[in-house]
VEXLUMTOR-243697 format. One record per residue: residue number from 1; residue in one letter; y, x, z of N, C-alpha, C in turn. Coordinates in nm, 4 decimals. Layout:
// VEXLUMTOR-243697
     k   r        n.v        n.u        n.w       ca.v       ca.u       ca.w        c.v        c.u        c.w
   NUM   a          Y          X          Z          Y          X          Z          Y          X          Z
...
// end
This chain:
// VEXLUMTOR-243697
     k   r        n.v        n.u        n.w       ca.v       ca.u       ca.w        c.v        c.u        c.w
     1   x    18.9007    19.9473    17.1995    18.9776    19.8219    17.1924    18.9460    19.7457    17.3191
     2   x    19.0486    19.6997    17.3967    19.0233    19.6247    17.5145    19.0401    19.4824    17.5016
     3   x    18.9787    19.4074    17.5655    18.9849    19.2519    17.5691    19.0736    19.1995    17.6841
     4   x    19.1877    19.1427    17.6512    19.2786    19.0848    17.7588    19.2193    18.9675    17.8351
     5   x    19.2334    18.9412    17.9457    19.1842    18.8323    18.0105    19.2912    18.7691    18.0902
     6   x    19.2872    18.6350    18.1217    19.3944    18.5642    18.2028    19.3440    18.5501    18.3394
     7   x    19.4326    18.5774    18.4427    19.4000    18.5649    18.5759    19.4087    18.4117    18.6255
     8   x    19.3011    18.3618    18.6824    19.2976    18.2469    18.7427    19.3374    18.2389    18.8783
     9   x    19.4448    18.1579    18.9215    19.4995    18.1704    19.0553    19.3910    18.1149    19.1598
    10   x    19.3736    18.1768    19.2711    19.2834    18.1281    19.3875    19.3578    18.0291    19.4611
    11   x    19.2851    17.9537    19.5417    19.3676    17.8497    19.6195    19.4723    17.9170    19.7164
    12   x    19.4554    18.0405    19.7555    19.5461    18.1074    19.8460    19.6693    18.1472    19.7641
    13   x    19.6506    18.1538    19.6383    19.7765    18.1977    19.5499    19.8549    18.0752    19.5220
    14   x    19.8078    17.9571    19.5328    19.8790    17.8348    19.5000    19.9837    17.7959    19.6052
    15   x    20.0883    17.7599    19.5532    20.1972    17.7191    19.6404    20.1631    17.5724    19.7044
    16   x    20.1679    17.5611    19.8330    20.1299    17.4495    19.9058    20.2579    17.3873    19.9572
    17   x    20.2543    17.2478    19.9599    20.3780    17.1698    20.0069    20.3806    17.1884    20.1618
    18   x    20.4978    17.1772    20.2193    20.5140    17.1915    20.3573    20.4323    17.0873    20.4524
    19   x    20.3862    17.1344    20.5721    20.3078    17.0463    20.6634    20.3940    16.9128    20.6794
    20   x    20.3129    16.8120    20.6933    20.3980    16.6813    20.7288    20.4323    16.5982    20.5889
    21   x    20.4039    16.6567    20.4823    20.4432    16.5908    20.3629    20.3443    16.4735    20.3313
    22   x    20.3990    16.3607    20.3029    20.3176    16.2336    20.2647    20.2374    16.2613    20.1391
    23   x    20.1510    16.1607    20.1165    20.0566    16.1763    20.0010    20.1434    16.1515    19.8747
    24   x    20.2428    16.0615    19.8712    20.3258    16.0472    19.7603    20.4173    16.1540    19.7368
    25   x    20.4714    16.2215    19.8372    20.5494    16.3262    19.8230    20.4777    16.4434    19.7614
    26   x    20.3534    16.4579    19.8055    20.2688    16.5564    19.7412    20.2504    16.5591    19.5952
    27   x    20.2262    16.4345    19.5476    20.2258    16.4097    19.4129    20.3520    16.4530    19.3345
    28   x    20.4618    16.4200    19.3964    20.5883    16.4606    19.3304    20.6158    16.6066    19.3476
    29   x    20.5544    16.6647    19.4514    20.5790    16.8108    19.4698    20.5180    16.8915    19.3569
    30   x    20.3916    16.8503    19.3088    20.3209    16.9356    19.2086    20.3397    16.9003    19.0725
    31   x    20.4027    16.7687    19.0504    20.4288    16.7297    18.9120    20.5487    16.6326    18.9029
    32   x    20.6051    16.6328    18.7847    20.7244    16.5545    18.7643    20.6801    16.4410    18.6624
    33   x    20.7076    16.3226    18.6873    20.6741    16.2118    18.5955    20.7851    16.2027    18.4936
    34   x    20.7411    16.2004    18.3611    20.8340    16.1947    18.2524    20.8154    16.0507    18.1817
    35   x    20.9185    15.9677    18.1779    20.8897    15.8375    18.1161    20.9525    15.8448    17.9797
    36   x    20.8875    15.7738    17.8693    20.9358    15.7887    17.7443    21.0651    15.7013    17.7244
    37   x    21.1631    15.7606    17.6406    21.2804    15.6762    17.6158    21.2494    15.5550    17.5343
    38   x    21.3453    15.4696    17.5224    21.3381    15.3338    17.4433    21.2984    15.3698    17.3037
    39   x    21.3679    15.4827    17.2479    21.3401    15.5060    17.1181    21.1982    15.5630    17.0887
    40   x    21.1531    15.6559    17.1896    21.0236    15.7105    17.1609    20.9064    15.6004    17.1709
    41   x    20.9449    15.5026    17.2802    20.8505    15.3805    17.2922    20.8379    15.3027    17.1641
    42   x    20.9625    15.2825    17.1032    20.9715    15.1912    16.9750    20.8975    15.2753    16.8635
    43   x    20.9281    15.4069    16.8518    20.8597    15.4848    16.7561    20.6972    15.4726    16.7602
    44   x    20.6422    15.4968    16.8960    20.5019    15.4694    16.9063    20.4444    15.3323    16.8708
    45   x    20.5264    15.2279    16.9039    20.4742    15.1071    16.8655    20.4772    15.0833    16.7207
    46   x    20.5820    15.1402    16.6451    20.6020    15.1178    16.5160    20.4659    15.1939    16.4425
    47   x    20.4362    15.3109    16.4894    20.3279    15.3820    16.4303    20.1977    15.3104    16.4548
    48   x    20.1711    15.2533    16.5574    20.0538    15.1701    16.5826    20.0519    15.0431    16.4941
    49   x    20.1630    14.9826    16.4819    20.1850    14.8656    16.3928    20.1439    14.9004    16.2514
    50   x    20.1983    15.0072    16.2070    20.1819    15.0564    16.0732    20.0314    15.0827    16.0360
    51   x    19.9559    15.1468    16.1359    19.8089    15.1807    16.1222    19.7569    15.0445    16.1165
    52   x    19.7791    14.9448    16.2162    19.7016    14.8235    16.2099    19.7202    14.7434    16.0747
    53   x    19.8395    14.7449    16.0356    19.8683    14.6704    15.9055    19.8038    14.7321    15.7879
    54   x    19.7918    14.8529    15.7922    19.7103    14.9322    15.6953    19.5560    14.9050    15.6904
    55   x    19.4974    14.8980    15.8226    19.3718    14.8558    15.8283    19.3391    14.7251    15.7804
    56   x    19.4239    14.6131    15.8256    19.4051    14.4823    15.7906    19.4361    14.4643    15.6469
    57   x    19.5187    14.5397    15.5770    19.5460    14.5173    15.4483    19.4458    14.5879    15.3468
    58   x    19.4102    14.7059    15.3706    19.3253    14.7736    15.2818    19.1670    14.7984    15.3329
    59   x    19.1476    14.7925    15.4554    19.0152    14.8256    15.5022    18.9307    14.7155    15.5643
    60   x    19.0019    14.6368    15.6504    18.9340    14.5271    15.7202    19.0083    14.4124    15.7289
    61   x    18.9439    14.2905    15.7409    19.0281    14.1635    15.7630    18.9479    14.0801    15.8449
    62   x    19.0148    13.9971    15.9412    18.9450    13.9195    16.0330    18.9351    13.7734    15.9598
    63   x    18.8171    13.6987    15.9950    18.7919    13.5641    15.9503    18.7285    13.4986    16.0693
    64   x    18.7251    13.3708    16.0488    18.6642    13.2827    16.1519    18.5703    13.1854    16.0873
    65   x    18.4435    13.1741    16.1389    18.3365    13.0795    16.0880    18.3657    12.9402    16.1350
    66   x    18.3877    12.8549    16.0272    18.4174    12.7045    16.0634    18.2918    12.6117    16.0586
    67   x    18.1816    12.6650    15.9960    18.0731    12.5726    15.9571    17.9388    12.6328    16.0075
    68   x    17.8350    12.5620    15.9914    17.7162    12.6051    16.0305    17.6178    12.6489    15.9282
    69   x    17.6613    12.6715    15.8024    17.5788    12.7134    15.6942    17.5134    12.8308    15.6915
    70   x    17.5629    12.9323    15.7826    17.4936    13.0620    15.8122    17.4252    13.0759    15.9455
    71   x    17.4033    12.9700    16.0199    17.3380    12.9741    16.1373    17.1998    13.0256    16.0991
    72   x    17.1198    13.1053    16.1798    17.1809    13.1516    16.3256    17.2323    13.2919    16.3099
    73   x    17.2663    13.3474    16.1854    17.3156    13.4805    16.1775    17.4550    13.4714    16.2194
    74   x    17.5350    13.3807    16.1741    17.6750    13.3532    16.2089    17.6919    13.2115    16.2668
    75   x    17.7566    13.2040    16.3897    17.7673    13.0843    16.4526    17.9087    13.0138    16.4372
    76   x    17.9118    12.8874    16.4450    18.0448    12.8179    16.4435    18.1304    12.8790    16.5565
    77   x    18.2426    12.9224    16.5345    18.3447    12.9679    16.6378    18.3330    13.1281    16.6397
    78   x    18.2446    13.1930    16.5516    18.2466    13.3465    16.5572    18.3762    13.3918    16.4709
    79   x    18.4355    13.5082    16.5318    18.5397    13.5730    16.4827    18.4774    13.7102    16.4047
    80   x    18.4948    13.7217    16.2768    18.4499    13.8396    16.2100    18.5521    13.9394    16.1708
    81   x    18.5029    14.0713    16.1406    18.5783    14.1804    16.0758    18.5009    14.2069    15.9522
    82   x    18.5688    14.2051    15.8455    18.5070    14.2179    15.7216    18.5453    14.3368    15.6515
    83   x    18.4581    14.4137    15.6066    18.4802    14.5585    15.5447    18.5317    14.5291    15.3977
    84   x    18.6533    14.5544    15.3723    18.6955    14.5220    15.2323    18.6770    14.6280    15.1416
    85   x    18.6383    14.7417    15.1926    18.6286    14.8702    15.1042    18.4888    14.8855    15.0466
    86   x    18.3877    14.8358    15.1209    18.2557    14.8587    15.0911    18.2042    14.8195    14.9514
    87   x    18.2516    14.7173    14.8927    18.2172    14.6766    14.7616    18.3297    14.6808    14.6522
    88   x    18.4266    14.7697    14.6968    18.5524    14.7824    14.6046    18.4998    14.8740    14.4967
    89   x    18.5634    14.8732    14.3763    18.5302    14.9624    14.2577    18.5632    15.1022    14.3104
    90   x    18.4648    15.1985    14.2873    18.4847    15.3278    14.3589    18.6120    15.4129    14.3039
    91   x    18.6203    15.4283    14.1686    18.7335    15.4967    14.1211    18.7454    15.6390    14.1646
    92   x    18.8600    15.6878    14.1869    18.8867    15.8315    14.2304    18.8558    15.8541    14.3855
    93   x    18.8452    15.7477    14.4721    18.8221    15.7508    14.6035    18.6782    15.7557    14.6454
    94   x    18.5800    15.7575    14.5468    18.4440    15.7367    14.5708    18.3839    15.8522    14.6779
    95   x    18.4560    15.9709    14.6718    18.4096    16.0757    14.7594    18.4580    16.0626    14.8958
    96   x    18.5436    15.9866    14.9198    18.6081    15.9745    15.0597    18.5688    15.8423    15.1286
    97   x    18.5397    15.7394    15.0556    18.5213    15.5964    15.1233    18.3809    15.5660    15.0764
    98   x    18.3015    15.4801    15.1824    18.1730    15.4592    15.1874    18.1417    15.3361    15.0755
    99   x    18.1647    15.3501    14.9421    18.1392    15.2437    14.8568    17.9870    15.2174    14.8489
   100   x    17.9554    15.1003    14.8241    17.8076    15.0537    14.8165    17.7960    14.9500    14.6954
   101   x    17.6711    14.9520    14.6401    17.6374    14.8426    14.5437    17.6083    14.7237    14.6163
   102   x    17.6341    14.6020    14.5610    17.5814    14.4777    14.6340    17.4374    14.4674    14.6216
   103   x    17.3629    14.4476    14.7284    17.2254    14.4444    14.7353    17.1713    14.3172    14.7710
   104   x    17.0534    14.2777    14.7226    16.9933    14.1572    14.7684    16.9529    14.1620    14.9224
   105   x    17.0088    14.0509    14.9977    16.9978    14.0478    15.1294    17.1269    14.0810    15.2094
   106   x    17.2299    14.1339    15.1280    17.3592    14.1440    15.1871    17.4303    14.0264    15.2278
   107   x    17.4947    14.0166    15.3456    17.5822    13.8977    15.3742    17.7297    13.9383    15.3104
   108   x    17.7864    13.8537    15.2398    17.9119    13.8841    15.1777    18.0171    13.7580    15.1949
   109   x    18.1457    13.8171    15.1881    18.2568    13.7242    15.1966    18.3018    13.7289    15.0417
   110   x    18.3338    13.6220    14.9855    18.3761    13.6139    14.8477    18.4775    13.4923    14.8339
   111   x    18.5500    13.4884    14.7199    18.6457    13.3906    14.6748    18.5492    13.2747    14.6126
   112   x    18.5455    13.1607    14.6604    18.4779    13.0554    14.6046    18.5191    13.0323    14.4584
   113   x    18.4159    13.0425    14.3727    18.4450    13.0329    14.2249    18.5145    12.8959    14.1828
   114   x    18.4991    12.7908    14.2550    18.5699    12.6598    14.2188    18.6896    12.6439    14.2725
   115   x    18.7271    12.7331    14.3870    18.8643    12.7271    14.4417    18.8804    12.8803    14.4936
   116   x    18.9407    12.9755    14.4174    18.9499    13.1127    14.4521    19.0321    13.1356    14.5767
   117   x    19.1205    13.0286    14.6224    19.2042    13.0622    14.7415    19.1128    13.0386    14.8609
   118   x    18.9941    12.9946    14.8592    18.8969    12.9596    14.9684    18.7872    13.0755    14.9784
   119   x    18.7998    13.1488    15.0935    18.6917    13.2380    15.1143    18.5726    13.1736    15.1705
   120   x    18.4545    13.2169    15.1183    18.3254    13.1697    15.1792    18.2465    13.2963    15.2185
   121   x    18.1471    13.2658    15.3128    18.0496    13.3665    15.3579    17.9181    13.3226    15.3194
   122   x    17.8202    13.3973    15.2528    17.6793    13.3533    15.2308    17.6040    13.4799    15.2222
   123   x    17.4720    13.4665    15.1928    17.3929    13.5938    15.1838    17.3373    13.6029    15.0398
   124   x    17.3549    13.7281    14.9795    17.3008    13.7381    14.8339    17.1519    13.7390    14.8369
   125   x    17.1056    13.6506    14.7455    16.9464    13.6520    14.7360    16.9069    13.6808    14.5926
   126   x    16.9995    13.6863    14.5032    16.9787    13.7288    14.3494    17.0776    13.8077    14.3004
   127   x    17.0399    13.9218    14.2471    17.1313    14.0169    14.1795    17.1116    14.0137    14.0343
   128   x    17.1870    14.0647    13.9549    17.1772    14.0586    13.8093    17.0453    14.0995    13.7513
   129   x    16.9975    14.0087    13.6734    16.8575    14.0315    13.6145    16.7359    13.9649    13.6915
   130   x    16.7648    13.9174    13.8195    16.6719    13.8424    13.9008    16.6228    13.7255    13.8440
   131   x    16.4988    13.6790    13.8605    16.4564    13.5413    13.8291    16.4276    13.4833    13.9593
   132   x    16.4876    13.3638    13.9668    16.4930    13.2736    14.0855    16.4221    13.1480    14.0653
   133   x    16.3451    13.1050    14.1738    16.2877    12.9737    14.1856    16.2671    12.9442    14.3258
   134   x    16.2649    12.8172    14.3639    16.2300    12.7717    14.5149    16.1101    12.6666    14.4813
   135   x    16.0160    12.6948    14.5456    15.8886    12.5987    14.5425    15.8416    12.5710    14.6809
   136   x    15.8290    12.4391    14.6987    15.7845    12.4031    14.8411    15.8805    12.4590    14.9417
   137   x    16.0141    12.4793    14.9238    16.1114    12.5244    15.0138    16.1156    12.6695    15.0215
   138   x    16.0155    12.7502    14.9552    16.0154    12.8906    14.9646    16.0724    12.9441    14.8476
   139   x    16.1458    13.0496    14.8864    16.2331    13.1302    14.7790    16.1398    13.2346    14.7128
   140   x    16.1385    13.2295    14.5793    16.0747    13.3431    14.4901    16.1642    13.4108    14.4192
   141   x    16.1502    13.5413    14.4162    16.2368    13.6359    14.3419    16.1328    13.7278    14.2362
   142   x    16.1696    13.6946    14.1185    16.0740    13.7754    14.0190    15.9301    13.7462    14.0367
   143   x    15.9052    13.6213    14.0714    15.7564    13.5792    14.0936    15.7021    13.6093    14.2281
   144   x    15.7762    13.6788    14.3094    15.7254    13.7147    14.4526    15.7936    13.6336    14.5550
   145   x    15.7224    13.5802    14.6600    15.7996    13.5180    14.7706    15.8773    13.6173    14.8438
   146   x    16.0041    13.5808    14.8670    16.0925    13.6803    14.9435    16.0788    13.6707    15.0941
   147   x    16.0644    13.7642    15.1645    16.0624    13.7773    15.3101    16.2057    13.7561    15.3713
   148   x    16.2208    13.6351    15.4270    16.3581    13.5998    15.4888    16.3436    13.5714    15.6384
   149   x    16.3490    13.6651    15.7190    16.3323    13.6332    15.8725    16.4662    13.5673    15.9184
   150   x    16.5811    13.5777    15.8532    16.7050    13.5227    15.9002    16.7103    13.3784    15.8728
   151   x    16.6389    13.3251    15.7946    16.6459    13.1926    15.7405    16.6059    13.0765    15.8499
   152   x    16.6735    12.9611    15.8620    16.6227    12.8597    15.9465    16.6216    12.7370    15.8553
   153   x    16.5296    12.6344    15.8942    16.5345    12.5118    15.8215    16.5397    12.4089    15.9136
   154   x    16.6657    12.3673    15.9398    16.6921    12.2474    16.0349    16.6734    12.1124    15.9626
   155   x    16.6593    12.0211    16.0427    16.6414    11.8766    15.9761    16.7678    11.8403    15.9079
   156   x    16.7613    11.7644    15.8099    16.8726    11.7120    15.7266    16.8353    11.5981    15.6370
   157   x    16.9167    11.5490    15.5618    16.9001    11.4361    15.4732    16.8008    11.4829    15.3572
   158   x    16.7284    11.3934    15.3038    16.6407    11.4203    15.2015    16.7151    11.4662    15.0663
   159   x    16.6802    11.5975    15.0261    16.7529    11.6528    14.9089    16.6459    11.7190    14.8329
   160   x    16.6110    11.6793    14.7018    16.4979    11.7582    14.6272    16.5448    11.9040    14.6133
   161   x    16.6690    11.9356    14.6054    16.7052    12.0893    14.5689    16.6723    12.1778    14.6811
   162   x    16.6410    12.1088    14.8163    16.5960    12.2051    14.9169    16.4565    12.2576    14.8905
   163   x    16.3693    12.1729    14.8245    16.2401    12.2192    14.8104    16.1943    12.2663    14.6796
   164   x    16.2848    12.2247    14.5707    16.2493    12.2587    14.4350    16.3729    12.3106    14.3599
   165   x    16.3756    12.4215    14.3011    16.4796    12.4663    14.2340    16.4309    12.5725    14.1121
   166   x    16.4935    12.5595    14.0047    16.5802    12.4754    13.9636    16.5246    12.3462    13.9176
   167   x    16.6049    12.2404    13.9230    16.5596    12.1016    13.9060    16.5676    12.0632    13.7547
   168   x    16.4807    11.9889    13.7015    16.4749    11.9455    13.5672    16.5577    11.8091    13.5443
   169   x    16.6086    11.7524    13.6476    16.6895    11.6348    13.6524    16.7978    11.6478    13.7472
   170   x    16.9119    11.5691    13.7179    17.0327    11.5718    13.8053    17.0108    11.4715    13.9148
   171   x    17.0080    11.5274    14.0356    16.9644    11.4524    14.1423    17.0712    11.4335    14.2604
   172   x    17.1720    11.5168    14.2667    17.2794    11.5129    14.3738    17.4076    11.5045    14.3146
   173   x    17.4972    11.4221    14.3444    17.6347    11.4023    14.3162    17.7177    11.5180    14.3592
   174   x    17.6563    11.6027    14.4580    17.7205    11.7174    14.5028    17.7078    11.8366    14.4155
   175   x    17.6277    11.8262    14.3368    17.6003    11.9399    14.2245    17.7222    11.9422    14.1176
   176   x    17.7883    12.0468    14.1028    17.9020    12.0651    14.0159    17.8329    12.0386    13.8696
   177   x    17.9062    11.9439    13.7887    17.8425    11.9156    13.6546    17.8626    12.0282    13.5641
   178   x    17.9627    12.1155    13.5715    17.9614    12.2258    13.4690    17.8474    12.3389    13.5145
   179   x    17.8247    12.3434    13.6445    17.7148    12.4250    13.6764    17.5819    12.3664    13.6338
   180   x    17.5710    12.2288    13.6428    17.4498    12.1704    13.5820    17.4220    12.2080    13.4436
   181   x    17.5231    12.2106    13.3641    17.5056    12.2327    13.2158    17.4746    12.3710    13.2084
   182   x    17.5342    12.4858    13.2735    17.5196    12.6196    13.2711    17.3710    12.6457    13.3089
   183   x    17.3331    12.5920    13.4211    17.1991    12.6238    13.4833    17.0833    12.5935    13.3819
   184   x    17.1054    12.4834    13.3174    17.0003    12.4369    13.2196    16.9870    12.5443    13.1005
   185   x    17.0975    12.6049    13.0637    17.0910    12.7000    12.9704    17.0411    12.8340    13.0059
   186   x    17.0372    12.8624    13.1461    16.9950    12.9956    13.1930    16.8591    12.9841    13.2530
   187   x    16.7813    12.8866    13.2361    16.6521    12.8596    13.2957    16.5429    12.9028    13.1730
   188   x    16.4530    12.9945    13.2339    16.3493    13.0401    13.1403    16.2113    13.0401    13.2112
   189   x    16.1326    12.9483    13.1567    15.9977    12.9228    13.2088    16.0007    12.8855    13.3555
   190   x    16.0959    12.8076    13.3772    16.1085    12.7339    13.5224    16.1771    12.8162    13.6184
   191   x    16.2356    12.9394    13.5778    16.3076    13.0258    13.6616    16.4526    13.0453    13.6173
   192   x    16.5383    13.0597    13.7208    16.6786    13.0795    13.6819    16.7163    13.2252    13.6767
   193   x    16.7609    13.2793    13.5610    16.7978    13.4182    13.5514    16.9294    13.4457    13.5742
   194   x    16.9570    13.5399    13.6579    17.0922    13.5843    13.6972    17.1567    13.6706    13.5917
   195   x    17.2681    13.6392    13.5476    17.3361    13.7144    13.4372    17.4030    13.8373    13.4958
   196   x    17.4460    13.9321    13.4032    17.5108    14.0561    13.4331    17.6417    14.0265    13.5170
   197   x    17.6633    14.0944    13.6169    17.7973    14.1107    13.6945    17.8101    13.9801    13.7730
   198   x    17.6997    13.9011    13.7969    17.7088    13.7793    13.8771    17.5859    13.7826    13.9836
   199   x    17.6117    13.7031    14.0839    17.5093    13.6921    14.2097    17.4936    13.5551    14.2521
   200   x    17.3655    13.5415    14.2956    17.3195    13.4095    14.3509    17.3216    13.4207    14.4885
   201   x    17.4029    13.3237    14.5599    17.4028    13.3353    14.7029    17.3545    13.2070    14.7706
   202   x    17.3026    13.2201    14.8938    17.2745    13.1030    14.9775    17.2927    13.1111    15.1166
   203   x    17.3147    13.0070    15.1966    17.3355    13.0230    15.3392    17.2050    13.0399    15.3969
   204   x    17.2056    13.1057    15.5198    17.0758    13.1076    15.6015    17.0311    12.9843    15.6577
   205   x    17.1240    12.8878    15.6826    17.0787    12.7547    15.7261    17.0489    12.6656    15.6005
   206   x    16.9351    12.6850    15.5555    16.9166    12.6463    15.4180    16.9261    12.4977    15.3746
   207   x    16.8963    12.4171    15.4876    16.9045    12.2673    15.4588    17.0579    12.2097    15.4951
   208   x    17.1455    12.3070    15.5291    17.2848    12.2643    15.5621    17.3901    12.3476    15.4982
   209   x    17.3545    12.4071    15.3757    17.4424    12.5022    15.3042    17.4679    12.4565    15.1589
   210   x    17.5942    12.4403    15.1277    17.6330    12.4163    14.9846    17.6555    12.5584    14.9286
   211   x    17.5710    12.5952    14.8397    17.5637    12.7403    14.8017    17.5383    12.7324    14.6490
   212   x    17.4942    12.8557    14.5880    17.4847    12.8638    14.4490    17.3846    12.7550    14.3809
   213   x    17.3176    12.7044    14.4782    17.2275    12.5926    14.4288    17.3056    12.4711    14.3612
   214   x    17.4218    12.4562    14.4201    17.5086    12.3374    14.4065    17.6246    12.3696    14.3011
   215   x    17.6747    12.5022    14.3022    17.7955    12.5304    14.2217    17.7955    12.6610    14.1352
   216   x    17.6807    12.7283    14.1510    17.6584    12.8360    14.0520    17.6828    12.9781    14.1039
   217   x    17.6802    13.0706    14.0137    17.6872    13.2180    14.0586    17.8254    13.2582    14.1056
   218   x    17.8260    13.3787    14.1707    17.9421    13.4381    14.2214    17.9755    13.5512    14.1368
   219   x    18.0885    13.5570    14.0551    18.1179    13.6775    13.9680    18.1469    13.8050    14.0553
   220   x    18.1184    13.9169    14.0005    18.1482    14.0358    14.0887    18.2827    14.0509    14.1318
   221   x    18.3768    14.0180    14.0541    18.5162    14.0330    14.0833    18.5588    13.9459    14.1961
   222   x    18.4738    13.8414    14.2319    18.5162    13.7511    14.3509    18.4813    13.8030    14.4732
   223   x    18.3943    13.9031    14.4776    18.3465    13.9675    14.6090    18.4610    14.0289    14.6841
   224   x    18.4609    13.9941    14.8078    18.5800    14.0528    14.8860    18.5301    14.1522    14.9988
   225   x    18.4054    14.1533    15.0356    18.3680    14.2451    15.1256    18.2434    14.1986    15.2160
   226   x    18.2124    14.2953    15.3106    18.0895    14.2709    15.4029    18.1282    14.2421    15.5383
   227   x    18.0915    14.1208    15.5980    18.1282    14.1057    15.7340    18.0574    14.1968    15.8275
   228   x    18.0912    14.2759    15.9039    18.0040    14.3765    15.9655    18.0012    14.3675    16.1265
   229   x    18.1038    14.2790    16.1826    18.1139    14.2875    16.3324    18.1728    14.1477    16.3768
   230   x    18.1001    14.0935    16.4682    18.1583    13.9720    16.5478    18.2397    14.0264    16.6756
   231   x    18.3693    14.0242    16.6667    18.4433    14.0814    16.7729    18.4855    13.9706    16.8815
   232   x    18.4574    13.8437    16.8445    18.4875    13.7381    16.9548    18.4131    13.6127    16.9094
   233   x    18.3766    13.5265    17.0011    18.2987    13.4073    16.9521    18.3321    13.2972    17.0476
   234   x    18.4018    13.1863    17.0015    18.4222    13.0719    17.0795    18.2927    12.9885    17.0792
   235   x    18.2687    12.9212    17.1923    18.1476    12.8324    17.2148    18.1983    12.6850    17.1592
   236   x    18.1880    12.6761    17.0182    18.2069    12.5427    16.9629    18.0810    12.4878    16.9069
   237   x    18.0870    12.3501    16.9187    17.9666    12.2811    16.8870    17.9438    12.2802    16.7295
   238   x    17.8133    12.2762    16.6964    17.7561    12.2767    16.5446    17.7254    12.1299    16.5266
   239   x    17.7390    12.0893    16.4062    17.7044    11.9552    16.3729    17.5416    11.9505    16.3588
   240   x    17.4709    12.0552    16.3630    17.3303    12.0529    16.3632    17.2637    12.0764    16.4993
   241   x    17.3517    12.0904    16.5995    17.3001    12.1065    16.7364    17.2538    11.9660    16.7890
   242   x    17.1593    11.9759    16.8981    17.1297    11.8552    16.9592    17.2357    11.7997    17.0328
   243   x    17.2574    11.6689    17.0181    17.3850    11.6101    17.0802    17.3353    11.5775    17.2327
   244   x    17.4324    11.6032    17.3265    17.4037    11.5821    17.4634    17.4745    11.4656    17.5022
   245   x    17.4059    11.3712    17.5706    17.4620    11.2362    17.6031    17.5583    11.2540    17.7150
   246   x    17.6759    11.1847    17.7000    17.7779    11.1857    17.7874    17.7369    11.1229    17.9118
   247   x    17.8015    11.1576    18.0387    17.7661    11.0803    18.1537    17.9050    11.0654    18.2294
   248   x    17.8975    11.0069    18.3553    18.0278    10.9759    18.4230    18.0482    11.0735    18.5450
   249   x    17.9812    11.1979    18.5376    18.0019    11.2851    18.6532    18.1393    11.3440    18.6311
   250   x    18.1965    11.3686    18.7512    18.3475    11.4197    18.7368    18.3127    11.5744    18.7474
   251   x    18.4143    11.6374    18.6992    18.4124    11.7953    18.6788    18.4630    11.8749    18.8028
   252   x    18.4663    11.8132    18.9282    18.5251    11.8788    19.0489    18.4195    12.0045    19.0805
   253   x    18.3089    12.0152    19.0345    18.2219    12.1282    19.0710    18.2524    12.2508    18.9769
   254   x    18.3339    12.2442    18.8831    18.3706    12.3489    18.7883    18.4754    12.4376    18.8420
   255   x    18.4423    12.5605    18.8685    18.5602    12.6480    18.9104    18.6083    12.7332    18.7999
   256   x    18.7072    12.8156    18.8230    18.7592    12.9077    18.7188    18.6670    13.0062    18.6525
   257   x    18.5792    13.0548    18.7187    18.4788    13.1547    18.6630    18.3837    13.0667    18.5678
   258   x    18.3402    12.9528    18.6080    18.2588    12.8734    18.5213    18.3350    12.8412    18.3768
   259   x    18.4731    12.8229    18.3981    18.5514    12.7786    18.2832    18.5779    12.9035    18.1853
   260   x    18.5765    13.0265    18.2479    18.5963    13.1400    18.1699    18.4687    13.1737    18.1010
   261   x    18.3473    13.1657    18.1675    18.2327    13.1882    18.1039    18.1898    13.0902    18.0125
   262   x    18.2335    12.9595    18.0255    18.1901    12.8570    17.9196    18.2641    12.8496    17.8093
   263   x    18.3850    12.8936    17.7838    18.4501    12.8689    17.6709    18.4271    12.9780    17.5615
   264   x    18.3433    13.0884    17.5910    18.3261    13.1785    17.4810    18.1862    13.2272    17.5055
   265   x    18.1234    13.2868    17.3909    17.9831    13.3508    17.3885    18.0227    13.4973    17.4128
   266   x    18.0259    13.5445    17.5339    18.0484    13.6790    17.5581    17.9513    13.7741    17.5122
   267   x    17.8229    13.7191    17.5022    17.7199    13.8114    17.4621    17.7177    13.8372    17.3212
   268   x    17.8009    13.7721    17.2370    17.8304    13.8030    17.0925    17.9418    13.8994    17.0667
   269   x    18.0181    13.9406    17.1584    18.1117    14.0081    17.1332    18.0674    14.1614    17.0902
   270   x    18.1211    14.2054    16.9719    18.0756    14.3356    16.9253    17.9426    14.3347    16.8704
   271   x    17.8900    14.1998    16.8235    17.7683    14.1814    16.7628    17.7752    14.2440    16.6279
   272   x    17.6773    14.3166    16.5770    17.6726    14.3760    16.4451    17.6010    14.2588    16.3573
   273   x    17.6654    14.2361    16.2477    17.6052    14.1326    16.1449    17.5098    14.2132    16.0607
   274   x    17.3932    14.1470    16.0474    17.2810    14.1964    15.9546    17.2325    14.0827    15.8713
// end
């Protein structure tokens, strides 16, 4: 049995264009440009649109960070892509899609229990069965201090709930009254017990976050997904940033490059959320 081979033409076998041919003519001598018709271009655009809509509807969704409650993990002006599949009920697709359980330490996007039309982003600090307390501003889970390298404690107004939780007295009008009643029923020996199918969430900017301390648990059914990527970030001020005093200097020294570099945080593009 013999093996067939294909002859590769040598340069001498290749047909050359006549002498004196310009560079542009040489391109057209060896190849013919084929442009798509209007229908072909429209069909390609339609396919791209369908794929993009499928991704945004079922797999990922863009969000924008409007407040400082998750600083410095997420900054005001960050644009996020949220994985909507990660926490979905597995069902018959569990072998094809990367479903995961919600774990302590996960950053999550969810429907606000007091207003389901409003999405919020926080970090899960308590999963079902956990016992939670805050003492001296330090978070304890099941009796042990939780290592939280992502947390910041910026200066804020005095609020006992920042340093001690759960409280034995009603101290802040910002605490939801229904949650206050439920919380007192779920406290055992000075610790709040997280019930089944619910989660306790907090912002990384602990002194500037209205979270589960103020309005309660997040039901499992309210979880929307996990923000996994910052794809763009506008340089917007935060209310917790140091305020810069205004002056009377004119902006004549600003050029276009400075303006382009100044309106966005380019180093946060494609930043992975952890």
